[in-house]
C-alpha positions as CSV (number, residue, x, y, z in Angstrom):
1,X,-13.7,-9.6,-17.3
2,X,-11.9,-9.6,-13.7
3,X,-9.6,-12.5,-13.8
4,X,-7.1,-13.6,-11.0
5,X,-4.2,-15.7,-11.7
6,X,-2.0,-17.8,-9.3
7,X,1.7,-18.1,-9.6
8,X,3.4,-20.8,-7.8
9,X,6.6,-18.9,-7.5
10,X,7.8,-15.7,-9.1
11,X,10.5,-13.1,-8.8
12,X,8.0,-10.3,-9.0
13,X,4.3,-10.2,-9.6
14,X,4.7,-7.0,-10.8
15,X,7.2,-8.0,-13.6
16,X,4.9,-10.9,-14.5
17,X,1.5,-9.4,-14.5
18,X,2.4,-7.8,-18.5
19,X,2.7,-11.5,-19.9
20,X,-1.0,-11.8,-19.2
21,X,-2.6,-8.4,-20.0
22,X,-4.8,-9.2,-22.8
23,X,-4.2,-7.1,-26.5
24,X,-7.6,-6.0,-27.4
25,X,-9.6,-5.5,-24.0
26,X,-9.8,-3.3,-21.2
27,X,-10.1,-5.9,-18.5
28,X,-8.7,-5.6,-14.8
29,X,-6.0,-8.1,-14.3
30,X,-4.6,-9.7,-11.4
31,X,-1.7,-12.3,-10.2
32,X,-0.7,-13.1,-7.1
33,X,1.8,-15.8,-5.4
34,X,2.8,-16.9,-1.9
35,X,6.1,-17.6,-3.0
36,X,7.9,-14.3,-4.7
37,X,11.8,-14.3,-4.4
38,X,12.7,-10.9,-5.4
39,X,9.7,-8.5,-4.4
40,X,9.5,-4.6,-5.3
41,X,9.0,-2.3,-2.5
42,X,8.5,1.9,-3.3
43,X,11.8,3.8,-4.9
44,X,13.6,0.7,-5.6
45,X,13.4,-0.8,-2.1
46,X,12.6,-4.6,-1.9
47,X,10.1,-6.3,-0.3
48,X,11.2,-9.4,1.7
49,X,8.2,-12.2,1.9
50,X,8.3,-15.9,3.5
51,X,7.2,-18.8,1.7
52,X,3.7,-19.6,2.1
53,X,3.7,-16.8,4.7
54,X,2.7,-13.6,3.2
55,X,0.9,-12.4,-0.2
56,X,2.5,-10.7,-3.3
57,X,-0.4,-9.3,-5.1
58,X,-0.4,-7.2,-8.7
59,X,-3.6,-6.1,-10.0
60,X,-3.5,-3.9,-13.6
61,X,-6.2,-1.5,-13.6
62,X,-7.2,0.3,-17.2
63,X,-6.2,4.2,-16.6
64,X,-9.6,5.2,-18.0
65,X,-11.5,3.8,-15.4
66,X,-9.8,6.0,-12.8
67,X,-11.0,9.4,-12.5
68,X,-8.7,10.8,-9.8
69,X,-5.4,12.9,-10.1
70,X,-2.2,10.1,-9.6
71,X,-1.2,11.0,-6.2
72,X,-4.7,10.8,-4.9
73,X,-5.3,7.5,-6.4
74,X,-2.3,6.0,-4.8
75,X,-4.0,7.7,-1.5
76,X,-7.3,5.9,-2.1
77,X,-5.9,2.4,-3.0
78,X,-4.2,2.4,0.4
79,X,-7.3,3.6,1.9
80,X,-9.5,0.7,0.1
81,X,-6.9,-1.8,1.5
82,X,-7.2,-0.3,5.0
83,X,-10.9,-0.6,5.1
84,X,-10.6,-4.0,3.8
85,X,-8.2,-5.4,6.6
86,X,-10.2,-3.4,9.3
87,X,-13.5,-5.6,8.2
88,X,-11.4,-8.4,8.1
89,X,-9.6,-8.3,11.4
90,X,-12.2,-6.0,13.2
91,X,-8.9,-3.7,14.3
92,X,-8.1,-0.3,14.1
93,X,-6.0,-0.2,10.7
94,X,-3.8,3.4,10.0
95,X,-1.9,5.0,7.0
96,X,1.4,5.9,7.1
97,X,2.0,8.3,4.6
98,X,2.2,8.1,1.6
99,X,0.7,4.5,1.5
100,X,1.9,1.9,4.0
101,X,-0.7,0.1,6.2
102,X,-0.2,0.0,9.9
103,X,-1.7,-2.2,12.5
104,X,-0.4,-1.7,16.3
105,X,2.5,0.3,15.4
106,X,3.7,-2.1,13.1
107,X,3.8,-1.9,9.1
108,X,2.1,-5.3,7.8
109,X,1.5,-4.4,4.0
110,X,3.4,-2.1,1.6
111,X,1.7,-0.8,-2.0
112,X,3.6,0.0,-4.9
113,X,1.9,2.0,-8.2
114,X,2.9,2.8,-11.4
115,X,1.7,4.3,-14.5
116,X,2.6,1.9,-17.2
117,X,2.1,1.2,-20.6
118,X,1.2,-1.9,-21.4
119,X,0.2,-3.8,-24.8
120,X,-0.2,-0.5,-25.8
121,X,-2.6,0.6,-23.3
122,X,-1.9,2.6,-20.3
123,X,-2.4,0.8,-16.8
124,X,-2.2,1.8,-13.3
125,X,-0.2,-1.3,-11.9
126,X,-0.8,-1.9,-8.4
127,X,1.5,-4.2,-6.2
128,X,0.6,-5.2,-2.7
129,X,2.7,-7.2,0.4
130,X,0.7,-8.4,2.6
131,X,2.3,-10.0,5.7
132,X,0.0,-12.8,7.1
133,X,1.4,-15.7,8.7
134,X,5.3,-14.5,9.8
135,X,6.1,-14.3,13.2
136,X,9.8,-13.7,13.0
137,X,10.5,-10.0,12.7
138,X,13.7,-9.2,14.1
139,X,15.7,-8.0,11.5
140,X,12.6,-5.9,10.8
141,X,11.6,-4.2,14.0
142,X,9.0,-1.9,12.3
143,X,7.3,-4.7,10.7
144,X,4.6,-6.9,11.8
145,X,1.8,-9.3,10.0
146,X,-1.6,-10.0,10.6
147,X,-1.1,-12.8,12.6
148,X,1.4,-11.0,15.5
149,X,-0.6,-8.0,15.4
150,X,-4.2,-9.5,15.4
151,X,-3.8,-13.0,16.8
152,X,-5.5,-14.2,13.5
153,X,-4.0,-16.9,11.3
154,X,-5.8,-16.2,8.0
155,X,-5.9,-19.0,5.2
156,X,-4.0,-17.3,2.7
157,X,-6.2,-18.5,-0.6
158,X,-9.8,-17.3,1.0
159,X,-7.5,-14.0,2.2
160,X,-6.6,-13.4,-1.2
161,X,-9.8,-13.9,-3.1
162,X,-11.1,-11.7,-0.9
163,X,-9.1,-9.3,-1.1
164,X,-9.1,-9.2,-4.9
165,X,-13.0,-9.1,-5.0
166,X,-13.0,-5.9,-2.5
167,X,-10.2,-4.1,-4.6
168,X,-12.1,-4.8,-7.8
169,X,-15.4,-3.4,-6.4
170,X,-14.1,-0.4,-4.8
171,X,-10.7,0.5,-6.5
172,X,-13.0,2.1,-9.8
173,X,-16.0,3.5,-7.7
174,X,-16.1,7.1,-8.2
175,X,-15.0,8.9,-5.3
176,X,-14.4,12.7,-4.9
177,X,-10.8,14.3,-4.4
178,X,-12.2,16.1,-1.1
179,X,-13.5,12.4,0.4
180,X,-10.1,10.7,-0.3
181,X,-8.1,13.6,1.4
182,X,-10.3,13.5,4.4
183,X,-10.4,9.8,4.7
184,X,-6.5,9.8,4.6
185,X,-6.3,12.7,7.5
186,X,-8.5,10.6,9.5
187,X,-6.8,7.5,9.2
188,X,-3.0,9.0,9.2
189,X,-0.6,7.3,11.2
190,X,1.2,9.4,14.1
191,X,-0.9,12.6,13.4
192,X,-1.0,15.0,16.1
193,X,1.9,13.3,18.2
194,X,5.2,14.0,19.1
195,X,7.3,12.0,16.8
196,X,11.4,11.8,15.5
197,X,11.7,12.7,11.9
198,X,15.1,12.5,9.9
199,X,15.5,14.6,6.8
200,X,19.1,14.6,5.1
201,X,21.3,14.0,7.8
202,X,19.3,16.0,10.6
203,X,17.0,14.7,13.2
204,X,14.0,16.8,14.7
205,X,10.8,16.2,16.9
206,X,8.0,17.2,14.8
207,X,3.9,17.0,14.9
208,X,2.2,15.5,11.6
209,X,-0.6,17.8,11.1
210,X,-1.9,17.0,7.7
211,X,-1.8,15.8,3.9
212,X,-2.9,18.6,1.6
213,X,-4.4,18.3,-1.8
214,X,-1.1,18.2,-3.7
215,X,-0.1,15.1,-1.8
216,X,2.5,16.9,0.5
217,X,3.2,16.3,4.2
218,X,2.8,18.9,6.3
219,X,4.7,18.6,10.0
220,X,5.2,20.9,12.6
221,X,8.8,20.8,13.8
222,X,10.4,21.6,16.7
223,X,13.3,24.1,15.3
224,X,11.9,25.0,12.1
225,X,8.2,25.5,12.6
226,X,5.6,24.3,9.9
227,X,6.9,22.8,6.8
228,X,5.7,20.6,3.8
229,X,7.6,17.6,2.7
230,X,7.1,15.4,-0.5
231,X,8.2,11.5,-0.8
232,X,11.6,11.0,0.5
233,X,12.5,14.5,1.5
234,X,11.4,13.4,5.3
235,X,11.6,9.9,7.2
236,X,9.0,9.1,10.1
237,X,11.3,7.4,12.8
238,X,8.8,7.1,15.4
């Protein structure tokens, strides 16, 4: 059974989903809303969304259905979402390490993945925030929506149902670790281009070269040469 439930309003779909997990089965369960008041992003950040302009979606996938290491499942989830949006919009979709979704240099979607015990069973809890119909990003210059980046105004309900069906079909498909890594590097935002990076209090020009099998980002820095970084150790300023 694969269930998708609509919530008229909630503070965070990530917090609400546990209420709907079954005690005695290992089903894939998802909830969504178009009016999320306190969305969660990566590393404790918030995810801002307008009323009836964006999608907040969380899906709980039983751990036993996933055969990838945690960090590679993180990348695989971003790849599946990027594939869906590329098919939907007919536009190029890139992944900004580790898992932001980029269309025409703007972030249109963010992903939050946690491993969590719910009702006594381990789940991957995947939260997706997707900007769909927003047009005003004056306070978020690196953000965009499907509307601003593709010119297409999607119906939120139809989009959500199609996304859920695609995710459920593809997230649990058996894929090799090598193919996940290869696909990520093929779609990697700003790969092999000169960019500005921030590390602590310092900034340097550098070039993204690859993401390795451990999930590290390798950047060739102007002054320090080739270095590897994990999440939050380096920020791409574009």
